[in-house]
N, C-alpha and C positions, 0 to 999 in steps of 0.2 A: 610603479609603486602606488599610483593613484587608486588603481583597482583594489590593491591589497588593503589600503587604509580605509576605503569605503566599506569593504567586507568586515574589517576588524571593528569599525565603529558600529556597524549594523548588528554584529554579534554581541558587542558589549551592551547595546541597548536591550537586546533580547535577554541577556543575563540579568540586567537590571530589573526587567519586568518579572522574570522568574523569581528573583530574590524578593521583590515586593509582594508578589502573589503568594510566596511561600509562607508569609505570616498568617494567611487565611486558612492554611491547611491544619485542621485540628482533628479530623475524623477520617474514617475509611471512605465515607461518601465524598468528602472534599478531595482526597487524593485520587480516587479512582473514577468518580463520575461528576466532578465539579459541583458537588452539593445538589445535583439534579435541578439546576437553576438556569440552564442555557436557553436563550431565545432562538427562534428559527433563524434569524439573521446571523447570529454567532455560529450556529450549527452549520449553516451553508459554508461559511468561511473555513471552519476547521475541517469539514468533510472534504472540501476541495483541496486544501493545502496538504491534507494527509494523503489523499489518493494521488495527486499530481506530484510525484517524487521522481527519483532517478529512473523508475520504471518507464515513465513518460519522457522525461527530458533527455535521458541517456539511451535506454533500450529501444523505445519506440522510435526516437529520432534516428538512431543508428540503423534501424530496419528501413526507415524512410530514405536514408542516404543510399542504401544498397538497392532497395526495391522500388522507391518512389511512392506514389499514392496508394498502391496496394497495402502499404503498412497500416492503413486505417483499419484493416482486418484485426490488427492487434487491439485496437480500441473499440471495435464494434461490439464485442461481447460485453464490454462495460455498459454501453448504452442500453442494451437489452436488459441487463441485470438491474439497472437503475429503475426501469419501468416496473419491474416486479417488486422492487423494494418499496415503492410508494405504498403498496398494499400491506407491507410487513411492518413499516416503521411504527405506526400507531399501536399495533399488537405488541411489538417489542417493548415500547415505553410502558404500556399497561402492566407488563410483568414486573417492571421496576427492579430488575436484577442488576448484576454487575458484569457478568461474562457470558459468552456463548455456552461454555460448559454448564453454567447454571441452567440454561434452557434445556440442554441435553439431559441433565438429571431429572428435571421436572417432567420431561416428556418420556424418557426411557428409564435409566437407572444410574447408579453411582459409577458403574463401569464405563458407561458412555461419557460421563464427566471426566474420568481419569484418562481415557483414550483421547478425548477431545483436547484435554490439556496437553498431552504429549505431542499430538499433531501440531498444535498451535506453537509450542516451544520450538519444534524443529523448523517449521515453515517461517515463523516470524523472526527468529534470530538470523535466518538466511537472508531475509529481506533487509534487516538492519545491517547485515554484513555488506550488502552491495550499496547501501547508502554511504557507508564508510568509504568504500572504494570510489564512489562518485565524488565525495568531498575531497578525497586525495587527488583526483583528476583535476578538479577545479583549482585547487591550490597549486598544483604543478603548472597548470596553464598560466596562472596569474603571477606566481612568484618564481617559478623555475625549480622549487624544491622537489626532491624526489617524491614520487607518488606514495611510496611506503611511509615516508615521514608525514605526508599530508593525511594519509589514512589514520595514523596514530593521533594526530592533532584533532581530526574530525571525531574520532571515537571518544577521546577525552572530553571534548566539548559536549557531544550528544549525551553521554552518560551523566555528566555534571548537571546539565540543563534539566534532564528528566528527573534527576534526584531532587532538585530544588522544590518543585511544586506540583508535579504530576499533571493531571488533566486540567487544573485551573490555569496554569501558565501556558500550557500547550494550546488550549482552545482559543484564548483571547489573542495571543500573538499570531496564531494562524490566520485570523481575519485580516490583519495588516499585511502579512506575507502574501496572502492570496490576492488582495487588491493591487499591491505593487507589481506582482508578476503579470496579472492580466493587463494592466496599463502598459507595462514594459513590452509585452508581446505585441500589442496593437501598435505601439509606436515604432517598434522594430520592423514590422512588416513592410511599410512603404520604403524605408531606407534600403533594406536588403533587396527588395524586388527591383528597385531602380538600379542598384549596382549590378544586378544579374542581367540587366537589359530587358526587363519586363517579362511578360509571359512568353513572348515570341523568342526572347533570348534564352529563357529556360528550356523551351521545347527544342531549340536548335542545339543546345549543349548536352542534353540528356537523351538516353535511349527512349524509343517510343513506348516501351513496356512500362516506364515510370509513370505513364499517364493512363494506363489501362486499369480495369477493375481487379484483375488477378495478376497481370504482369507475367513474370516468370514462374509464379506459384501455381500449383494445382489447387483445386477447391479443398482437398484434404489437408494440404499444407496450410492454407489460409485458416481453416477451422482449427487447425492445431495451434494457431496463435490466439484465435478468438475464445475458444472454450476455456482454457486455463484462466484468462482474465475474468470471464463471465462467472465462472464457478467460484473463484476467489472472492469476488465482490458480493455475491449472493450470501455468502456465509461469513464475511469478513468481521472478525471480532472487534477491531477498532471502531468500525462503523456502528455495530450494535452497542458498544460502550458509549458512543456519542448519543445514540437514541435513548439509552438509559439515562444520559445526562440532561436530556431535554426537560424543560419545566412542565410540559404536559404532552399528551398524545397529539394534539393539534400542531404544536410546534415541531414535533418529530416528523409528521407527515408533510407539513409545509416546507421543511428544510430539504426534503428530497426533490421537490419541484425545482428549487433554485440550484440544487446540486446537479440535476440532469442538464439544465441549460448551461451552467458553467462548465461542466465536464466536456460536453460536446464542443463548445466553443474553444476551450483551452487546448484539448487534445488535437483538434483539427488544426489549430494555429501552429502547434508544435510540429506537426507533420508537414504543413505548408512551408514553414521556415526551414525545416531540415531538407526538403526538396530544393528550395532556393539555395541553401548552403551547398548541396551536392553540385549545383550548376556553377557556383562561384569558386569552390575550393576543391580541387582535384587532389587525390593522393593522400588525404588526411585520414586518420583513424575514424571509421564510420561513427562510432559512439561519441566522438568528440564534436560532432558537427554543430550542435546548438551552441556549445561553449565557445568553439572556435569562431563561429559567426558573430557571436556577441562581442568577443574580445577583439576581432580584427575587421569586422564589417560595419560597426556602428560608431557614431561619435562617442567620445569618452564619457560624457555625462550620462547619455542613455545607456551605454554599455555598463557603466558602474551600477546604475540603478537596477538594471535587469540581472546582472551577475550577482549582486547582493541578494536580490529576491530569490534567485535560483538556489543559492547556497542556503538561504533561510528555509526554503521549501524542502530541500533535501534533509536538513536538520529536523524540520517538523515531521516529515515522514518517518525518519529514523526514531525520534523520541516517541512518536505515537505507537510504532510497531514494537518498541522496547517496553513501553508501559503495559501493553496488553498481556504478554506472557508473564510479566512480574505480577500482575493482578491475578492471573490464572494460578500461579504457584501459591500465592498467599491465600486467595479466596477458595480455590478449588481443591487444593491439597492440604496446606497447613491448617487453615481455619476449619475446613470441612471435616478432616479426618484426624488431625493431630491435636489441635488446641482450639476447640470451639469457643472457649471462654476468653480468648485473647482480647486484651484491652485495646481501645481505639488508639491510644498513644503508641503502644508497642506495634500495632498493626501498621501504622505509618512508618515507624522506624524500620521494621523488618522489610517492608515493601521497598524502601530505599536501598537497603543492603542487597536485596534480590536484583534490583535494577543494575547495580554495579556488577554483580556476578554474571547476569545474562548479557550485559554489555561486553564483558570480557569474552564470554563464549561466542558471541557474534563476531568479535574481532578475530578469534581463532579460525573462523570459517572463510576469511577473506580469500585465501589462496586455493579454495576448492574448485573454483570456476575461473576461466580466463576472461569471459565476457559477462557484462551485466545482464544482457538479454538471456543468456543461458541460466544464470542464477535466478532471474525473475520467473522464467517458465517453470523451472524446477520447484521453486517455492509456491508459485500460484497453483501448480498441479497438486502438490502435496496437500495443501490446505483445501483446495477446491474439491478434490475427489474424496478426501478424508472426512471433511466436516459438512460441506454444503448439502449433499443429498439428505443427510439425516436432519439437518436444520430445516430445510424446506419441507420435508415430510412432517416435522413437528408442527409447523404452522398450517399446512394445507392437506395432509392425508391422515385421517383419523385411523385408518386400518393399519398403519405402521406399528410394529410391536417392538418391545425392548430388544428381543433377539435380533430382529431385522436391523434396527438402528445401530446396535453395538457391532454386529458383523460387518455392516457397511463401512463404518469408520475404520475398523481393523483392516479390512480388505483394501480399501483405498490407500491407506498409509503403506501397507506391506508391498503392494504391487508397484507403487511409485518408487520406493527404495530399491526394490529388486530390478525393475526395468532400467532405472538410471545406472545402477551398478553394472548391469550387463551391457550398457552403452546403447540402449534403444535398438534391440535386435530388428533386423530387416528394415531399418530406417523408419519404423513405426513410432510416431510421437507417443510419449508416455501417457498422455491424457486419455488415449483411446482404450488401451487395456485396463488402466486403473479405474477410469470412470465406468467402463462396462461391468467389471466385477463388483464395484461398489454398488451400482444400481441393481445388479442381479441379486446380490445378497439382501439389499434393503427390501426389494419387492418380493423376491422369491421366498425368503425366510419368513417375512411378515405374513405372507399368504398361507403358509403351512404351519404357523404357530397360532395359538388361541388369541382371539381378539381381546384387546385391553381397553378399559374405559379410563381415559385420561383427559382431564380438562386443562386447556391452555388459556 
Protein backbone atom coordinates (compact mmCIF):
# COMPACT_ATOMS: atom_id res chain seq x y z
CA UNK A 1 0.00 0.00 0.00
CA UNK A 2 2.97 2.33 0.50
CA UNK A 3 3.65 2.39 -3.25
CA UNK A 4 -0.01 3.12 -4.00
CA UNK A 5 -0.22 6.01 -1.56
CA UNK A 6 2.97 7.60 -2.88
CA UNK A 7 1.61 7.41 -6.43
CA UNK A 8 -1.75 8.85 -5.34
CA UNK A 9 -0.10 11.73 -3.48
CA UNK A 10 2.16 12.47 -6.45
CA UNK A 11 -0.80 12.48 -8.84
CA UNK A 12 -2.82 14.74 -6.55
CA UNK A 13 0.06 17.21 -6.55
CA UNK A 14 0.05 17.16 -10.36
CA UNK A 15 -3.69 17.81 -10.40
CA UNK A 16 -3.16 20.71 -8.03
CA UNK A 17 -0.53 22.21 -10.32
CA UNK A 18 -2.82 21.75 -13.30
CA UNK A 19 -5.74 23.40 -11.50
CA UNK A 20 -3.55 26.34 -10.44
CA UNK A 21 -2.11 26.78 -13.90
CA UNK A 22 -5.58 26.56 -15.48
CA UNK A 23 -6.30 30.05 -14.14
CA UNK A 24 -3.68 31.39 -16.55
CA UNK A 25 -5.33 29.90 -19.63
CA UNK A 26 -7.16 32.72 -21.37
CA UNK A 27 -6.23 32.38 -25.03
CA UNK A 28 -5.38 29.91 -27.77
CA UNK A 29 -1.68 30.70 -27.27
CA UNK A 30 -1.92 29.88 -23.54
CA UNK A 31 -3.60 26.49 -24.06
CA UNK A 32 -1.67 25.31 -27.13
CA UNK A 33 1.82 26.88 -26.82
CA UNK A 34 2.08 28.09 -23.19
CA UNK A 35 1.92 31.74 -24.27
CA UNK A 36 5.23 31.31 -26.17
CA UNK A 37 7.16 32.00 -22.95
CA UNK A 38 9.10 28.80 -22.19
CA UNK A 39 12.81 29.05 -21.40
CA UNK A 40 15.44 26.59 -22.65
CA UNK A 41 15.60 24.87 -19.23
CA UNK A 42 11.86 24.30 -19.08
CA UNK A 43 11.87 23.10 -22.70
CA UNK A 44 14.57 20.51 -21.95
CA UNK A 45 12.48 19.10 -19.10
CA UNK A 46 9.24 18.93 -21.05
CA UNK A 47 10.93 17.49 -24.17
CA UNK A 48 12.59 14.75 -22.10
CA UNK A 49 9.49 13.86 -20.11
CA UNK A 50 7.36 13.76 -23.24
CA UNK A 51 9.69 11.51 -25.20
CA UNK A 52 10.63 9.15 -22.34
CA UNK A 53 7.26 7.51 -21.91
CA UNK A 54 6.12 3.91 -22.04
CA UNK A 55 7.80 3.56 -25.44
CA UNK A 56 11.09 3.65 -23.52
CA UNK A 57 10.13 2.34 -20.09
CA UNK A 58 7.97 -0.53 -21.35
CA UNK A 59 8.66 -1.23 -25.05
CA UNK A 60 12.41 -0.56 -25.22
CA UNK A 61 12.96 -2.21 -21.84
CA UNK A 62 10.98 -5.27 -22.95
CA UNK A 63 13.14 -5.52 -26.05
CA UNK A 64 16.25 -5.28 -23.85
CA UNK A 65 14.92 -8.07 -21.61
CA UNK A 66 14.60 -10.34 -24.67
CA UNK A 67 17.57 -9.16 -26.77
CA UNK A 68 19.99 -7.48 -24.35
CA UNK A 69 22.07 -4.46 -25.37
CA UNK A 70 21.13 -4.76 -29.08
CA UNK A 71 17.87 -3.12 -27.92
CA UNK A 72 19.81 0.16 -28.12
CA UNK A 73 19.08 0.02 -31.86
CA UNK A 74 15.52 1.01 -30.89
CA UNK A 75 16.94 4.22 -29.38
CA UNK A 76 19.77 4.87 -31.85
CA UNK A 77 17.43 6.38 -34.42
CA UNK A 78 16.34 8.94 -31.84
CA UNK A 79 19.91 10.07 -31.24
CA UNK A 80 20.48 10.65 -34.96
CA UNK A 81 17.21 12.56 -35.25
CA UNK A 82 18.09 14.86 -32.36
CA UNK A 83 21.26 16.02 -34.10
CA UNK A 84 19.23 16.99 -37.18
CA UNK A 85 16.66 18.75 -35.01
CA UNK A 86 19.27 21.12 -33.64
CA UNK A 87 19.27 22.77 -37.07
CA UNK A 88 15.47 22.75 -37.30
CA UNK A 89 14.51 24.13 -33.86
CA UNK A 90 15.34 27.79 -34.53
CA UNK A 91 13.65 27.74 -37.94
CA UNK A 92 10.52 26.21 -36.42
CA UNK A 93 10.33 28.85 -33.66
CA UNK A 94 10.79 31.62 -36.21
CA UNK A 95 7.61 30.48 -37.95
CA UNK A 96 5.68 30.99 -34.66
CA UNK A 97 2.87 28.62 -35.67
CA UNK A 98 0.92 26.09 -33.59
CA UNK A 99 1.09 22.74 -35.37
CA UNK A 100 3.03 20.72 -37.94
CA UNK A 101 0.07 20.93 -40.38
CA UNK A 102 0.54 24.73 -40.19
CA UNK A 103 4.03 24.14 -41.62
CA UNK A 104 2.66 21.76 -44.25
CA UNK A 105 0.15 24.29 -45.56
CA UNK A 106 2.70 27.12 -45.60
CA UNK A 107 5.09 24.96 -47.63
CA UNK A 108 2.61 22.96 -49.73
CA UNK A 109 -1.16 23.53 -49.64
CA UNK A 110 -4.37 23.02 -47.65
CA UNK A 111 -4.60 19.34 -48.68
CA UNK A 112 -1.23 18.72 -47.05
CA UNK A 113 -2.63 20.30 -43.89
CA UNK A 114 -5.71 18.07 -43.93
CA UNK A 115 -3.79 14.86 -44.63
CA UNK A 116 -1.20 15.78 -42.02
CA UNK A 117 -3.94 16.26 -39.45
CA UNK A 118 -5.48 12.89 -40.30
CA UNK A 119 -2.14 11.07 -39.98
CA UNK A 120 -1.47 12.79 -36.65
CA UNK A 121 -4.85 11.83 -35.21
CA UNK A 122 -4.40 8.17 -36.18
CA UNK A 123 -0.81 7.89 -34.92
CA UNK A 124 -1.07 9.99 -31.79
CA UNK A 125 -4.23 8.46 -30.41
CA UNK A 126 -2.50 5.07 -30.81
CA UNK A 127 0.42 6.40 -28.76
CA UNK A 128 -1.96 7.71 -26.08
CA UNK A 129 -3.64 4.32 -26.11
CA UNK A 130 -0.53 2.43 -25.12
CA UNK A 131 0.24 4.97 -22.40
CA UNK A 132 -3.15 4.00 -20.94
CA UNK A 133 -2.11 0.35 -21.11
CA UNK A 134 1.21 1.12 -19.41
CA UNK A 135 -0.60 2.95 -16.61
CA UNK A 136 -2.87 -0.05 -16.15
CA UNK A 137 0.16 -2.34 -15.94
CA UNK A 138 1.72 -0.16 -13.22
CA UNK A 139 -1.45 -0.06 -11.16
CA UNK A 140 -1.84 -3.82 -11.52
CA UNK A 141 1.70 -4.36 -10.27
CA UNK A 142 1.29 -2.01 -7.31
CA UNK A 143 -2.26 -2.75 -6.19
CA UNK A 144 -3.24 -6.03 -7.81
CA UNK A 145 -6.29 -4.49 -9.48
CA UNK A 146 -7.07 -5.88 -12.95
CA UNK A 147 -5.12 -4.25 -15.77
CA UNK A 148 -8.39 -3.27 -17.51
CA UNK A 149 -9.51 -1.30 -14.46
CA UNK A 150 -6.09 0.31 -14.23
CA UNK A 151 -6.35 1.35 -17.88
CA UNK A 152 -9.69 3.06 -17.20
CA UNK A 153 -8.29 4.90 -14.18
CA UNK A 154 -5.26 6.05 -16.17
CA UNK A 155 -7.41 7.22 -19.08
CA UNK A 156 -9.71 9.25 -16.83
CA UNK A 157 -6.75 10.88 -15.10
CA UNK A 158 -4.91 11.71 -18.34
CA UNK A 159 -7.98 13.22 -19.99
CA UNK A 160 -8.88 15.26 -16.92
CA UNK A 161 -5.35 16.54 -16.43
CA UNK A 162 -4.96 17.56 -20.08
CA UNK A 163 -8.31 19.35 -20.06
CA UNK A 164 -7.30 21.49 -17.07
CA UNK A 165 -4.55 23.68 -18.47
CA UNK A 166 -3.13 22.36 -21.73
CA UNK A 167 0.53 23.09 -22.48
CA UNK A 168 1.04 25.39 -19.48
CA UNK A 169 0.46 22.65 -16.90
CA UNK A 170 2.16 19.95 -18.98
CA UNK A 171 5.41 21.87 -19.53
CA UNK A 172 6.13 22.88 -15.95
CA UNK A 173 5.24 19.59 -14.27
CA UNK A 174 7.33 17.78 -16.89
CA UNK A 175 10.45 19.45 -15.50
CA UNK A 176 9.88 18.00 -12.02
CA UNK A 177 8.92 14.58 -13.41
CA UNK A 178 12.06 14.44 -15.54
CA UNK A 179 14.39 15.41 -12.69
CA UNK A 180 12.92 12.83 -10.31
CA UNK A 181 13.10 10.07 -12.91
CA UNK A 182 16.75 10.77 -13.77
CA UNK A 183 17.73 10.83 -10.08
CA UNK A 184 15.76 7.63 -9.44
CA UNK A 185 17.38 5.77 -12.34
CA UNK A 186 20.88 6.70 -11.24
CA UNK A 187 20.17 5.67 -7.65
CA UNK A 188 18.59 2.38 -8.78
CA UNK A 189 21.59 1.33 -10.90
CA UNK A 190 24.07 0.38 -8.12
CA UNK A 191 21.39 -1.37 -6.05
CA UNK A 192 20.21 -3.58 -8.90
CA UNK A 193 23.70 -4.22 -10.27
CA UNK A 194 24.85 -5.38 -6.83
CA UNK A 195 21.84 -7.71 -6.48
CA UNK A 196 22.61 -9.20 -9.90
CA UNK A 197 26.14 -10.10 -8.80
CA UNK A 198 27.84 -7.29 -10.68
CA UNK A 199 28.83 -7.35 -14.33
CA UNK A 200 30.31 -10.84 -14.04
CA UNK A 201 27.08 -12.14 -12.53
CA UNK A 202 25.05 -10.62 -15.35
CA UNK A 203 27.27 -12.13 -18.03
CA UNK A 204 27.13 -15.56 -16.40
CA UNK A 205 23.34 -15.42 -16.18
CA UNK A 206 22.52 -14.19 -19.69
CA UNK A 207 23.23 -15.44 -23.23
CA UNK A 208 26.33 -14.09 -24.93
CA UNK A 209 24.15 -12.50 -27.60
CA UNK A 210 22.79 -10.07 -24.98
CA UNK A 211 26.18 -8.32 -25.00
CA UNK A 212 26.79 -8.16 -28.76
CA UNK A 213 26.09 -5.33 -31.20
CA UNK A 214 23.33 -7.14 -33.11
CA UNK A 215 22.82 -10.24 -31.00
CA UNK A 216 20.18 -12.46 -32.58
CA UNK A 217 19.00 -9.69 -34.93
CA UNK A 218 19.99 -9.06 -38.53
CA UNK A 219 20.99 -5.54 -39.55
CA UNK A 220 17.64 -5.18 -41.35
CA UNK A 221 15.73 -6.12 -38.22
CA UNK A 222 17.81 -3.68 -36.19
CA UNK A 223 17.11 -0.87 -38.65
CA UNK A 224 13.46 -1.91 -38.56
CA UNK A 225 13.49 -0.73 -34.93
CA UNK A 226 15.69 2.35 -35.50
CA UNK A 227 13.99 3.88 -38.52
CA UNK A 228 10.46 4.27 -37.08
CA UNK A 229 11.75 6.03 -33.96
CA UNK A 230 14.03 8.30 -35.98
CA UNK A 231 11.31 9.20 -38.46
CA UNK A 232 8.75 9.86 -35.75
CA UNK A 233 10.99 12.23 -33.85
CA UNK A 234 12.11 14.19 -36.93
CA UNK A 235 8.51 15.20 -37.58
CA UNK A 236 7.02 14.81 -34.10
CA UNK A 237 4.24 17.36 -33.64
CA UNK A 238 4.52 17.61 -29.86
CA UNK A 239 8.17 18.55 -30.22
CA UNK A 240 7.43 21.25 -32.79
CA UNK A 241 4.61 22.50 -30.54
CA UNK A 242 7.22 22.92 -27.81
CA UNK A 243 9.57 24.73 -30.17
CA UNK A 244 6.66 27.05 -30.98
CA UNK A 245 6.25 27.52 -27.19
CA UNK A 246 9.84 28.75 -26.75
CA UNK A 247 10.36 32.40 -25.82
CA UNK A 248 12.70 32.84 -28.79
CA UNK A 249 14.75 30.99 -31.44
CA UNK A 250 17.86 30.79 -29.23
CA UNK A 251 15.92 29.07 -26.43
CA UNK A 252 14.55 26.54 -28.93
CA UNK A 253 18.03 25.65 -30.24
CA UNK A 254 19.63 25.50 -26.79
CA UNK A 255 16.91 23.17 -25.55
CA UNK A 256 17.86 20.58 -28.17
CA UNK A 257 21.42 20.36 -26.80
CA UNK A 258 20.14 19.48 -23.33
CA UNK A 259 17.57 17.14 -24.86
CA UNK A 260 20.25 15.22 -26.78
CA UNK A 261 22.39 14.70 -23.67
CA UNK A 262 19.45 13.80 -21.44
CA UNK A 263 17.87 11.39 -23.92
CA UNK A 264 21.09 9.44 -24.53
CA UNK A 265 21.71 9.11 -20.79
CA UNK A 266 18.15 8.14 -19.82
CA UNK A 267 17.48 5.71 -22.68
CA UNK A 268 20.82 3.98 -22.13
CA UNK A 269 20.14 3.72 -18.40
CA UNK A 270 16.75 2.15 -19.07
CA UNK A 271 18.30 -0.49 -21.33
CA UNK A 272 21.06 -1.20 -18.78
CA UNK A 273 18.52 -1.60 -15.97
CA UNK A 274 16.37 -3.85 -18.17
CA UNK A 275 19.36 -6.12 -18.93
CA UNK A 276 20.17 -6.27 -15.21
CA UNK A 277 16.52 -7.13 -14.58
CA UNK A 278 16.74 -9.92 -17.17
CA UNK A 279 19.61 -11.43 -15.16
CA UNK A 280 17.74 -11.10 -11.86
CA UNK A 281 14.16 -12.02 -12.73
CA UNK A 282 13.54 -15.00 -14.99
CA UNK A 283 10.19 -15.88 -16.46
CA UNK A 284 8.46 -12.51 -16.01
CA UNK A 285 6.63 -10.67 -18.80
CA UNK A 286 9.39 -8.89 -20.75
CA UNK A 287 7.69 -5.50 -20.92
CA UNK A 288 7.25 -5.48 -17.14
CA UNK A 289 10.99 -5.72 -16.40
CA UNK A 290 11.61 -2.11 -15.28
CA UNK A 291 8.42 -1.96 -13.25
CA UNK A 292 9.11 -5.36 -11.69
CA UNK A 293 12.72 -4.42 -10.89
CA UNK A 294 11.63 -1.17 -9.25
CA UNK A 295 8.92 -2.91 -7.22
CA UNK A 296 10.89 -5.98 -6.12
CA UNK A 297 14.58 -5.08 -6.45
CA UNK A 298 14.89 -1.72 -4.68
CA UNK A 299 14.44 -0.42 -1.12
CA UNK A 300 10.88 0.81 -0.56
CA UNK A 301 11.75 4.51 -0.39
CA UNK A 302 13.74 4.49 -3.65
CA UNK A 303 11.19 2.23 -5.32
CA UNK A 304 8.35 4.57 -4.37
CA UNK A 305 10.19 7.60 -5.70
CA UNK A 306 11.07 5.99 -9.03
CA UNK A 307 7.69 4.32 -9.52
CA UNK A 308 5.86 7.60 -8.89
CA UNK A 309 8.12 9.33 -11.42
CA UNK A 310 7.53 6.56 -13.98
CA UNK A 311 3.76 6.93 -13.59
CA UNK A 312 4.07 10.71 -13.89
CA UNK A 313 6.19 10.43 -17.05
CA UNK A 314 3.71 8.00 -18.61
CA UNK A 315 0.92 10.47 -17.83
CA UNK A 316 3.04 13.33 -19.20
CA UNK A 317 3.63 11.51 -22.48
CA UNK A 318 -0.05 10.64 -22.75
CA UNK A 319 -1.32 14.16 -22.15
CA UNK A 320 1.26 15.64 -24.54
CA UNK A 321 0.28 13.25 -27.34
CA UNK A 322 -3.39 13.92 -26.56
CA UNK A 323 -2.94 17.68 -26.67
CA UNK A 324 -1.36 17.61 -30.15
CA UNK A 325 -4.25 16.06 -32.15
CA UNK A 326 -6.78 18.17 -30.25
CA UNK A 327 -4.80 21.23 -31.32
CA UNK A 328 -4.76 19.86 -34.87
CA UNK A 329 -8.52 19.43 -35.00
CA UNK A 330 -9.25 22.88 -33.61
CA UNK A 331 -6.49 24.78 -35.39
CA UNK A 332 -6.12 22.85 -38.66
CA UNK A 333 -9.72 21.90 -39.36
CA UNK A 334 -12.30 23.85 -37.34
CA UNK A 335 -10.60 27.25 -37.20
CA UNK A 336 -8.98 26.97 -40.63
CA UNK A 337 -11.96 25.75 -42.68
CA UNK A 338 -15.16 26.05 -40.62
CA UNK A 339 -15.06 29.02 -38.25
CA UNK A 340 -12.05 31.33 -38.79
CA UNK A 341 -13.61 34.02 -36.55
CA UNK A 342 -13.87 31.76 -33.52
CA UNK A 343 -13.35 33.71 -30.28
CA UNK A 344 -10.41 32.90 -27.99
CA UNK A 345 -12.75 31.89 -25.15
CA UNK A 346 -14.65 29.42 -27.33
CA UNK A 347 -11.40 28.15 -28.83
CA UNK A 348 -10.21 27.06 -25.38
CA UNK A 349 -13.62 25.57 -24.48
CA UNK A 350 -13.92 23.59 -27.71
CA UNK A 351 -10.30 22.44 -27.42
CA UNK A 352 -11.11 20.92 -24.04
CA UNK A 353 -14.14 19.13 -25.47
CA UNK A 354 -12.02 17.71 -28.29
CA UNK A 355 -9.46 16.46 -25.73
CA UNK A 356 -12.21 14.42 -24.07
CA UNK A 357 -13.43 12.97 -27.38
CA UNK A 358 -9.93 12.04 -28.59
CA UNK A 359 -9.12 10.56 -25.18
CA UNK A 360 -12.14 8.29 -25.53
CA UNK A 361 -11.07 7.36 -29.08
CA UNK A 362 -7.61 6.43 -27.78
CA UNK A 363 -9.21 4.27 -25.10
CA UNK A 364 -11.15 2.38 -27.78
CA UNK A 365 -7.84 1.37 -29.43
CA UNK A 366 -6.34 -0.31 -26.35
CA UNK A 367 -7.25 -3.82 -27.50
CA UNK A 368 -5.92 -3.51 -31.06
CA UNK A 369 -2.41 -4.72 -30.15
CA UNK A 370 -1.19 -7.25 -27.58
CA UNK A 371 2.16 -5.61 -26.81
CA UNK A 372 3.20 -2.01 -26.33
CA UNK A 373 6.22 -2.54 -28.61
CA UNK A 374 3.89 -3.52 -31.46
CA UNK A 375 1.71 -0.46 -30.88
CA UNK A 376 4.75 1.81 -30.70
CA UNK A 377 6.27 0.57 -33.96
CA UNK A 378 2.91 0.92 -35.76
CA UNK A 379 2.31 4.47 -34.49
CA UNK A 380 5.90 5.57 -35.07
CA UNK A 381 5.83 4.20 -38.62
CA UNK A 382 2.45 5.74 -39.45
CA UNK A 383 3.57 9.20 -38.44
CA UNK A 384 7.22 8.88 -39.46
CA UNK A 385 6.60 7.88 -43.07
CA UNK A 386 3.44 9.95 -43.46
CA UNK A 387 4.64 13.28 -42.10
CA UNK A 388 8.41 13.39 -41.66
CA UNK A 389 9.63 13.28 -45.31
CA UNK A 390 7.36 16.19 -46.22
CA UNK A 391 8.35 18.18 -43.11
CA UNK A 392 12.08 17.68 -43.67
CA UNK A 393 11.70 18.67 -47.32
CA UNK A 394 9.82 21.80 -46.20
CA UNK A 395 12.91 22.93 -44.27
CA UNK A 396 15.75 21.55 -46.39
CA UNK A 397 14.67 20.94 -50.03
CA UNK A 398 13.42 23.93 -52.03
CA UNK A 399 12.62 21.78 -55.08
CA UNK A 400 9.82 19.91 -53.26
CA UNK A 401 6.43 20.78 -54.77
CA UNK A 402 2.89 20.72 -53.45
CA UNK A 403 2.06 17.64 -55.50
CA UNK A 404 5.14 15.84 -54.21
CA UNK A 405 4.44 16.73 -50.57
CA UNK A 406 0.76 15.77 -50.64
CA UNK A 407 1.37 12.48 -52.47
CA UNK A 408 4.16 11.60 -50.03
CA UNK A 409 1.87 12.02 -47.01
CA UNK A 410 -0.95 10.05 -48.64
CA UNK A 411 1.33 7.22 -49.79
CA UNK A 412 3.04 6.82 -46.41
CA UNK A 413 -0.27 6.67 -44.55
CA UNK A 414 -1.93 4.29 -47.03
CA UNK A 415 0.95 1.81 -47.26
CA UNK A 416 1.32 1.68 -43.47
CA UNK A 417 -2.35 0.83 -43.01
CA UNK A 418 -2.40 -1.73 -45.83
CA UNK A 419 0.85 -3.44 -44.81
CA UNK A 420 -0.29 -3.71 -41.19
CA UNK A 421 -3.71 -5.08 -42.19
CA UNK A 422 -1.97 -7.70 -44.36
CA UNK A 423 0.18 -8.72 -41.40
CA UNK A 424 3.54 -7.54 -42.81
CA UNK A 425 3.83 -9.91 -45.83
CA UNK A 426 7.05 -11.95 -46.13
CA UNK A 427 8.09 -10.70 -42.69
CA UNK A 428 9.11 -7.31 -44.11
CA UNK A 429 8.76 -4.52 -41.48
CA UNK A 430 6.16 -1.95 -42.53
CA UNK A 431 8.64 0.91 -42.43
CA UNK A 432 10.51 -0.29 -45.54
CA UNK A 433 7.71 -0.31 -48.14
CA UNK A 434 5.94 2.66 -46.54
CA UNK A 435 9.03 4.86 -46.38
CA UNK A 436 10.15 3.75 -49.84
CA UNK A 437 6.91 4.78 -51.53
CA UNK A 438 6.64 7.98 -49.48
CA UNK A 439 10.13 9.10 -50.57
CA UNK A 440 9.53 7.97 -54.17
CA UNK A 441 6.41 10.15 -54.37
CA UNK A 442 8.06 13.12 -52.67
CA UNK A 443 11.15 13.12 -54.88
CA UNK A 444 9.76 11.68 -58.11
CA UNK A 445 6.59 13.74 -58.34
CA UNK A 446 8.39 16.93 -57.22
CA UNK A 447 10.93 16.51 -60.02
CA UNK A 448 8.29 16.04 -62.73
CA UNK A 449 6.05 18.91 -61.61
CA UNK A 450 6.80 22.65 -62.05
CA UNK A 451 9.13 24.29 -59.52
CA UNK A 452 7.35 26.47 -56.93
CA UNK A 453 8.74 29.53 -55.18
CA UNK A 454 7.87 29.25 -51.48
CA UNK A 455 9.61 31.06 -48.62
CA UNK A 456 9.82 29.33 -45.23
